[in-house]
C-alpha positions as CSV (number, residue, x, y, z in Angstrom):
1,M,0.0,0.0,0.0
2,N,1.5,3.4,-1.0
3,V,-0.5,5.5,1.4
4,R,0.7,4.6,4.9
5,S,-0.3,5.7,8.4
6,A,1.4,4.9,11.6
7,W,-0.5,3.9,14.7
8,L,-3.7,3.3,12.8
9,Q,-4.0,-0.3,11.8
10,V,-5.0,-2.9,14.4
11,T,-2.3,-5.2,13.3
12,G,0.3,-5.2,10.5
13,Q,2.1,-1.9,11.0
14,T,5.6,-2.4,9.6
15,R,8.8,-0.9,10.6
16,S,9.0,1.1,7.4
17,D,5.4,2.4,8.1
18,T,6.7,3.7,11.4
19,R,9.9,5.2,9.9
20,V,8.3,7.2,7.1
21,A,5.3,8.5,9.0
22,S,5.8,11.9,10.8
23,L,6.6,11.5,14.5
24,G,7.1,14.1,17.2
25,A,5.2,17.1,18.5
26,L,3.9,19.3,15.7
27,T,2.2,22.7,15.6
28,P,-0.3,22.7,18.5
29,T,-3.9,23.8,18.3
30,S,-4.7,22.9,21.9
31,P,-2.9,21.3,24.7
32,V,-3.6,17.8,23.2
33,A,-4.2,18.5,19.5
34,S,-2.0,19.4,16.5
35,R,-2.5,21.3,13.4
36,S,-3.5,19.2,10.4
37,G,-1.3,19.8,7.4
38,I,1.5,18.7,5.0
39,L,5.1,18.8,6.1
40,P,6.8,21.5,4.1
41,G,9.8,21.4,1.8
42,S,11.0,20.2,-1.6
43,S,14.0,18.3,-2.8
44,D,15.4,21.4,-4.5
45,G,14.5,23.8,-1.7
46,K,12.4,26.1,-4.0
47,W,8.9,25.4,-2.8
48,R,7.1,25.8,0.5
49,I,5.1,22.6,0.0
50,S,5.9,19.9,-2.6
51,G,4.3,17.0,-0.8
52,F,0.9,15.8,-2.4
53,T,1.4,18.0,-5.4
54,V,-1.2,17.2,-8.1
55,T,-0.7,17.5,-11.8
56,G,-2.8,16.4,-14.8
57,S,-1.5,13.2,-16.4
58,T,-4.2,12.2,-18.8
59,A,-7.3,13.8,-20.3
60,M,-9.4,12.8,-17.3
61,G,-6.7,11.7,-14.9
62,A,-4.3,13.3,-12.4
63,T,-1.3,12.1,-10.4
64,V,-0.7,12.8,-6.7
65,Y,2.9,12.8,-5.8
66,P,4.6,11.7,-2.6
67,G,4.5,13.6,0.7
68,R,4.0,13.4,4.4
69,A,1.2,14.9,6.4
70,L,-0.6,14.9,9.7
71,I,-4.4,14.7,10.1
72,Q,-5.9,15.6,13.5
73,G,-9.0,13.8,14.7
74,A,-11.0,14.7,17.8
75,E,-8.8,15.6,20.7
76,A,-9.4,12.2,22.4
77,Q,-8.8,10.5,19.0
78,G,-5.4,11.9,18.4
79,A,-3.5,12.8,15.3
80,Y,-2.7,10.5,12.4
81,P,0.7,10.7,10.6
82,V,0.4,9.8,7.0
83,A,3.0,9.2,4.2
84,L,2.5,8.7,0.5
85,T,5.6,7.0,-0.8
86,Q,4.7,6.4,-4.4
87,P,2.6,8.5,-6.9
88,V,-1.1,7.8,-7.0
89,N,-3.2,8.1,-10.1
90,L,-6.8,9.4,-9.9
91,T,-9.5,9.2,-12.6
92,F,-12.3,11.8,-12.8
93,A,-15.8,11.1,-14.0
94,D,-17.0,12.8,-17.2
95,G,-18.6,16.2,-16.9
96,H,-22.4,16.6,-16.6
97,A,-24.2,17.2,-19.9
98,Q,-25.5,20.7,-18.9
99,F,-23.7,21.9,-15.8
100,G,-20.2,22.1,-14.5
101,R,-19.0,20.8,-11.2
102,V,-16.1,21.2,-8.8
103,D,-14.4,18.0,-7.4
104,L,-12.3,17.9,-4.3
105,I,-9.1,15.9,-3.9
106,V,-8.5,14.9,-0.3
107,L,-6.1,12.9,1.9
108,R,-8.4,10.9,4.1
109,V,-8.0,8.6,7.1
110,Y,-10.5,5.9,7.9
111,D,-10.5,4.5,11.4
112,D,-13.2,2.0,12.0
113,E,-12.9,2.4,15.8
114,Y,-14.3,5.9,15.5
115,D,-16.2,6.1,12.2
116,A,-17.6,2.5,11.8
117,S,-16.5,2.6,8.2
118,G,-15.2,-0.9,8.2
119,R,-11.9,0.5,7.0
120,T,-8.6,1.2,8.9
121,E,-6.4,2.9,6.4
122,A,-5.4,6.2,4.7
123,A,-6.3,7.1,1.1
124,V,-6.1,9.8,-1.5
125,E,-9.6,10.3,-2.9
126,I,-11.9,12.4,-5.1
127,V,-15.0,13.9,-3.5
128,R,-17.2,14.5,-6.5
129,G,-19.1,17.8,-6.6
130,V,-22.7,18.4,-7.5
131,P,-23.2,19.7,-11.1
132,A,-24.9,23.2,-10.9
133,A,-25.2,26.4,-12.8
134,T,-22.9,27.8,-10.1
135,P,-21.0,24.8,-8.8
136,A,-19.8,24.7,-5.2
137,V,-16.9,23.0,-3.7
138,P,-18.1,19.8,-1.8
139,A,-17.6,19.7,1.9
140,T,-14.4,18.1,3.2
141,P,-15.2,14.7,4.8
142,P,-14.3,14.1,8.4
143,L,-10.7,13.3,9.2
144,A,-9.6,14.5,5.8
145,L,-7.2,17.1,4.5
146,P,-8.2,19.1,1.3
147,L,-5.5,19.1,-1.3
148,Y,-6.9,20.6,-4.5
149,T,-10.2,21.5,-6.2
150,V,-10.7,20.5,-9.8
151,A,-13.1,22.3,-12.1
152,V,-14.9,19.9,-14.5
153,P,-16.9,21.9,-17.0
154,A,-20.1,20.6,-18.6
155,G,-19.6,18.0,-21.3
156,T,-16.0,17.3,-20.3
157,S,-14.7,13.9,-21.4
158,A,-11.6,12.3,-22.9
159,G,-13.4,12.6,-26.3
160,T,-13.8,16.4,-26.0
161,G,-10.2,17.0,-24.9
162,G,-10.6,16.3,-21.2
163,I,-10.0,18.6,-18.2
164,A,-8.0,21.8,-18.9
165,W,-5.4,21.0,-16.2
166,T,-3.5,24.3,-16.5
167,T,-6.5,26.2,-15.2
168,A,-8.6,23.5,-13.5
169,L,-6.5,22.9,-10.4
170,L,-6.7,25.2,-7.3
171,G,-4.3,24.3,-4.5
172,L,-5.7,24.1,-0.9
173,R,-2.7,22.5,0.8
174,T,-1.7,23.9,4.2
175,A,1.5,23.1,6.1
176,T,2.3,21.9,9.6
177,V,5.7,22.0,11.3
178,A,7.4,20.8,14.4
179,L,6.6,22.5,17.7
180,G,8.6,25.8,17.7
181,G,9.1,25.7,13.9
182,I,8.3,28.6,11.6
183,L,5.1,27.7,9.8
184,P,5.1,28.5,6.0
185,V,1.7,29.7,4.9
186,T,0.2,31.6,1.9
187,T,-3.4,32.5,2.7
188,D,-4.0,31.3,6.2
189,T,-6.6,32.8,8.5
190,A,-6.0,30.4,11.5
191,I,-5.1,32.0,14.8
192,G,-1.8,31.3,16.5
193,A,-1.3,28.5,19.0
194,Y,0.7,30.4,21.5
195,P,2.3,33.9,22.0
196,G,5.7,33.7,20.4
197,Q,4.8,31.4,17.5
198,Y,6.2,32.4,14.1
199,R,5.0,32.0,10.6
200,D,6.4,32.9,7.2
201,I,3.9,34.7,4.8
202,D,4.5,36.8,1.7
203,G,8.2,36.7,2.1
204,G,8.3,38.0,5.7
205,L,8.0,36.8,9.3
206,Q,5.0,37.3,11.6
207,R,4.8,36.6,15.3
208,W,1.6,35.7,17.2
209,D,1.2,38.0,20.2
210,G,-1.8,36.3,21.7
211,T,-4.4,38.2,19.7
212,A,-3.0,38.8,16.2
213,W,-0.3,38.0,13.8
214,L,2.2,41.0,13.7
215,S,5.1,41.6,11.4
216,Y,8.5,40.6,12.9
217,P,10.6,42.4,13.5
218,P,8.0,45.1,13.7
219,K,7.9,47.1,10.5
220,P,9.1,50.7,11.2
221,A,6.5,53.4,10.6
222,W,6.9,57.1,10.1
223,Q,6.0,59.0,13.2
224,N,5.3,62.7,14.0
225,W,7.5,64.7,16.3
226,T,7.5,68.3,17.4
227,P,11.1,69.5,18.0
228,V,11.7,71.6,21.0
229,W,13.1,74.9,19.9
230,T,15.7,76.5,22.2
231,T,19.0,78.5,21.9
232,A,22.6,77.6,22.7
233,T,22.8,80.2,25.4
234,G,19.4,79.3,27.0
235,S,18.5,83.0,26.6
236,A,16.1,84.7,24.1
237,T,14.0,81.5,24.0
238,P,11.9,81.3,20.9
239,S,8.5,79.6,20.5
240,F,6.6,78.4,17.5
241,G,3.3,80.1,18.2
242,N,1.0,79.5,15.2
243,A,3.9,78.3,13.0
244,E,3.1,75.3,10.8
245,V,5.4,72.5,11.9
246,N,5.5,69.2,10.1
247,A,8.2,66.9,11.4
248,R,8.4,63.1,10.8
249,W,10.9,60.4,11.6
250,I,11.4,56.7,11.2
251,Q,13.9,54.3,12.7
252,Q,15.2,51.1,11.0
253,G,17.5,49.3,13.4
254,P,20.1,51.9,14.5
255,T,19.4,54.2,11.6
256,V,17.1,57.2,12.0
257,H,15.7,59.2,9.1
258,M,14.0,62.5,9.8
259,A,12.3,65.2,7.7
260,F,10.9,68.5,8.8
261,A,9.2,71.6,7.3
262,I,8.5,74.8,9.4
263,T,6.6,77.8,8.2
264,F,6.8,80.6,10.8
265,G,3.5,82.3,11.7
266,T,2.3,85.6,12.8
267,T,2.5,84.7,16.5
268,T,5.9,83.0,16.2
269,N,8.3,84.4,18.8
270,F,11.9,84.5,17.6
271,G,13.3,85.4,21.0
272,A,13.2,88.8,22.7
273,G,16.6,90.6,22.5
274,A,18.2,87.7,20.5
275,N,21.7,88.2,19.1
276,T,24.1,86.1,17.1
277,N,25.2,84.2,20.2
278,D,21.7,82.7,20.6
279,N,22.1,80.0,18.1
280,W,19.0,78.0,17.4
281,R,18.7,74.4,18.6
282,F,16.1,71.8,17.8
283,T,15.8,68.5,19.6
284,L,16.3,65.3,17.7
285,P,13.4,62.7,17.6
286,V,15.8,60.0,18.9
287,K,19.0,60.5,20.8
288,A,22.1,60.2,18.5
289,A,24.9,57.8,19.2
290,S,27.5,60.6,19.1
291,V,28.1,64.2,18.3
292,I,28.3,64.5,14.5
293,K,29.2,67.5,12.5
294,G,27.0,66.7,9.5
295,I,23.7,64.6,9.5
296,G,21.8,66.4,6.8
297,F,20.9,69.7,5.1
298,A,18.1,72.3,5.3
299,D,16.9,75.1,3.0
300,L,16.4,78.4,4.9
301,T,14.1,80.5,2.8
302,L,13.0,84.1,3.0
303,D,11.6,84.3,-0.5
304,L,12.2,82.7,-3.9
305,R,15.4,84.7,-4.5
306,K,16.7,84.8,-1.0
307,R,17.4,81.4,0.4
308,V,20.5,79.6,1.7
309,T,21.6,76.0,2.5
310,A,22.5,75.0,6.0
311,R,24.3,72.0,7.2
312,L,22.6,70.2,10.1
313,R,25.1,69.3,12.9
314,C,24.6,67.7,16.2
315,T,26.1,69.9,18.9
316,S,25.0,67.3,21.5
317,T,23.5,63.8,21.2
318,S,20.0,65.4,21.8
319,V,19.9,68.5,19.5
320,F,21.0,69.8,16.2
321,E,21.9,73.3,15.0
322,M,22.0,74.8,11.5
323,E,25.3,75.9,10.1
324,I,24.9,78.3,7.2
325,A,26.8,76.7,4.3
326,S,26.0,78.8,1.2
327,G,25.1,82.2,-0.1
328,T,21.9,83.0,-2.0
329,P,21.3,81.8,-5.6
330,A,21.3,85.4,-6.7
331,G,24.4,86.3,-4.8
332,E,22.5,88.7,-2.6
333,A,24.1,89.7,0.8
334,V,22.8,88.0,3.9
335,A,23.0,89.6,7.4
336,G,25.0,86.9,9.1
337,F,26.8,83.6,8.7
338,G,27.8,80.9,11.1
339,L,25.0,79.2,12.9
340,A,21.4,80.2,12.3
341,D,19.7,82.3,14.9
342,A,17.0,85.0,15.1
343,V,19.1,87.4,13.0
344,S,21.2,85.0,10.8
345,P,21.2,84.7,7.9
346,W,18.6,87.4,8.1
347,T,16.1,88.7,10.6
348,W,13.4,86.1,10.6
349,A,9.7,86.9,10.2
350,A,6.3,85.3,9.5
351,G,6.2,83.3,6.2
352,H,9.9,82.4,6.3
353,T,10.5,78.7,6.1
354,I,13.0,75.9,7.1
355,T,12.9,72.6,5.3
356,G,15.4,69.8,6.0
357,T,16.2,66.1,6.1
358,A,18.8,64.2,8.0
359,T,20.0,60.6,8.7
360,Y,22.1,59.6,11.7
361,E,22.9,56.7,14.0
362,A,20.7,56.3,17.1
363,A,22.1,55.8,20.5
364,T,21.8,52.2,21.9
365,Q,18.8,51.7,24.2
């Protein structure tokens, strides 16, 4: 018999039956039950699941290829390890004269002790669907694992060319892995078994947190931040007032990216009595790993003609200042150079803007 199941037959289990069938603790669904599914992997390492692959082999026939699986019964019934060691050929009935149907290929376990079927074996079977104007997939039998659906259009037969295998098959296989293993899935809506369980989906990892599957490591997201605006001297403290402040940052590992745009308003306070010693400081969204002379650049703009570039430098691990690094495009004179302040590179007023970006290494937590 090509389809083998360990710990199922009343007598006659062979040593090879025991060896090829899956053993050990698999993905749990309760303290005493395991997730039904096919053990993942392929001989060339390219596919998540290659076991129990189905391909069309004749006009009305298909071949099911070897694989290993686990089929969970009721909790008190236990789980059945199953192995298909040689390909199995299946033959499909001709299509209905008027309506199409959908057949279901399943891996099924019969256990007379529980189902009174008179059989104690595992089998790969076709569950024939009901022909209809809108055919539905037949229900999966008890103690069975759905593998594929097969669309059989009306009037299909060997004489009419048979089943269009390139489009007729729809895979339904799901995987199961050893306890603690990463579960490969494609479209899986099952909840996790325990907090800390991992699965691989769409090329990324997810971790079950007890209520939902979350990307792991957590995908970084852009966040808002409002920089605190101070001066190097601690005097002539400015405030934004009704300025428009748009500042965002994101951190990927140790790297922080930030972008900000400030348009000063009519109630912005640039600091009473400020002079060129009161260099402006803005807090970073995340503390830097070290003091760095250049983390990015900003445009300081009075109007379309009068604007300069400033280099953003960390003067401590918590703040950055803006060092004026150019003249204006038109070559017009500016009031001051050095670090930007209330009167450098010009006397600031409502409507003036600062727009900048920076990247730096974050301090370790």
